[in-house]
N, C-alpha and C positions, 0 to 999 in steps of 0.2 A: 555513681552509685556505690562503687567499691569503697571510697573513702567514708561513706556513711554507714556502711555495713550492709549485709545481705537483707536485713529486716527493714531497711529504709523503704518508706512508702513513696508513692509518686509525689505527694505533697512535700515530703522531706526533700526530695530531689529538686523540686521546683523552688522551694524556699532557699535552698543552698545556691541554686543558680542565680536567683535575685540578689542574694547576699554578695556573690562574687561580682556580678555586673555592677552593683552599686559601688563596691569598693574600687573597681577599676575606673568607673566614670568619675568618682570622687578624686581619685589620684590624678587623672587626666585634667580635671577642672583645676586642681591645685597647681599643677605644672603650667597650665595655660594662663591662669591668673598671674603667675609670676612672669611668664614670658611676654604677655601683652603689656605688662607694666614696664618691662625692659625694652620692648620694641613695639611701640604702639602704631607704627606705620606698616606693619605686616598684616595684611588682610587675612592670610592663611591662618595666622594664630587666633584672630578673632573668630574665624570660621570654626576652627578646632575647638575653641572654648564653647561656642554655641552648640556644636555636636555633643560635647560631653554633657552639657546641661540639658539638652534634648533627651539624651539617654537616661539621665537621672530622672527627668520628668516622667518618662515612660516606665522606668523600672520601679521608681518609688511612689508613683502617682502623686508627685509633688507639683501642684499647679504653679507655684512660684518659680520653679525652674523653667517653665515655659516662658514666663516673662523675662527671665535672665537670658534665655536662649534667643528670644526675639531681639532683645537689646543688642546682643553680641553679633547676630547675623546682620542686623542693620548697620552696625559698626563696620563689619567686614565689607558690606556693599559700599559704604561711604568711603572707607579707606581705599578700596580698590578703584572706585570711580575717580578719586582724586589723583591716582597715579599717573605719571607722564605717559605710560603705555599700559592701560588697563588690561589685565588678563581676562580673556573671554571665559576660560575655565573657572577662575576664581569668582568672577561675577555670577556666572551661572550657578555654581555650587552654593554660593552664599544666598542667592535669591531662592534656590530650591530648598535650602534649610529653612528659610523664613516661611516658605509656602508650607512646609511640613508642620511648623509650629501652628500656623493658622488653621491648617486642615484638622489637626488633632484637637484644637480648641474650638472647633465649630464655626470658625469665621470663613465661610465659603467664598464670599467675594474677595476677601483679602488674600486667601489661598490661591484663587484663580489668578489674581493680579501678580502675585509673586512668582508663581510657576510660569506665567506667560513672560514675565521679565527675564526669568532664567532661560527660557527657550529663545528669547530675542537676543540675549547677551551671548549665548553659546549655541547657535543654530545646529552645530554638529551633534549636539546631545539633546535636542528638543524632544525627540521621541522618548528618550529615557526619562527626562524630567516629567513629561506629561503622563507617561505610564506610571511612574511612581506616585504621582498625584492621584490617579485613578485607583491604584492599589490602596493607598491610605484611606481614601474615602470609602472603598469597599469594606475595609477593616473597621472603619468607624461607623458602619451601618448607615451611611448616607448615600443611598442608591442613586438618587437624582444627580448629586454632584459627581458621583463615580461615572455615571453614564456620559455626562457632558465632558468630563476630563478624558474619558476613554475615546470619545469621538475626536477630540483634539489630537490625542496621541495617534490615532489611526490616520488622521490627515497628515500629521508630521512624518509618519513612517508606516505606510499601509502594508508593508511586507512582514511586519512583526505580528505574531499571532496573539501575544499576551493582551494587548489592548482590546481585541475582540472578545476574549474570554472575560476580561474585567467589565466590559460593557454589559455582557450577559449577566454577570453577577450583580451589577448595579440594577439592571432592569428587573431581575427576579426578586430582588428585595421588596419590590412593591407589587409583585404579582399576587393575585388572589385566585382561589379555586372556587368554582361555582358548583 
C-alpha cells in the first residue's frame, strides 16, 4: 500500500496485486516455454510451465490458460511416465496440477481421477493431494465434490484436522434452515 500512497483503496491494492502476479506468471511462462523447447524430456519444466499457466488462468480469469495448463501437465505426466526411473514426486505433482485444472473448470470426474492418480503415484503425499482437492472444491462452491474429496483425504491421513474442516465446509454449502 505504501507504493500506492496512503489514499489507496482496497480495490487499488487488489488491482496492483493482480498486476504483479500476472507479470510474474507471464515471466515464468516465457522462461518455461524457452526451457521446454530446449529440454523437452524434463517433466519438471512442463510441470512448471503448467503451474505458470494455471496461475495466469486464476489471476486473469483467462479460460484459455486452463487449456494450456492442462496440455502441459499432461505432457509432464507423459514425459515422466516414459522415464527409465519415473519420479513418484514428479508424477504426483503433475497429476495434482491436472486435477486442479479440472476442479477449477468444473470437471469433477476428471479432477477426481487426476487427484487419485497423484495419490497412487506418490502415496507419501496422498493426504496432501486429496486435501488440496477438497479445498479447491470448497473454494469453487462445489460442496458435494468437496465432501467426497475430504472423505478420501481423511481415509488417506485420518490424523490431519484440515480434511475434517473441509468436509464440514462442503456439507454446510448445501445446508438449509427450516
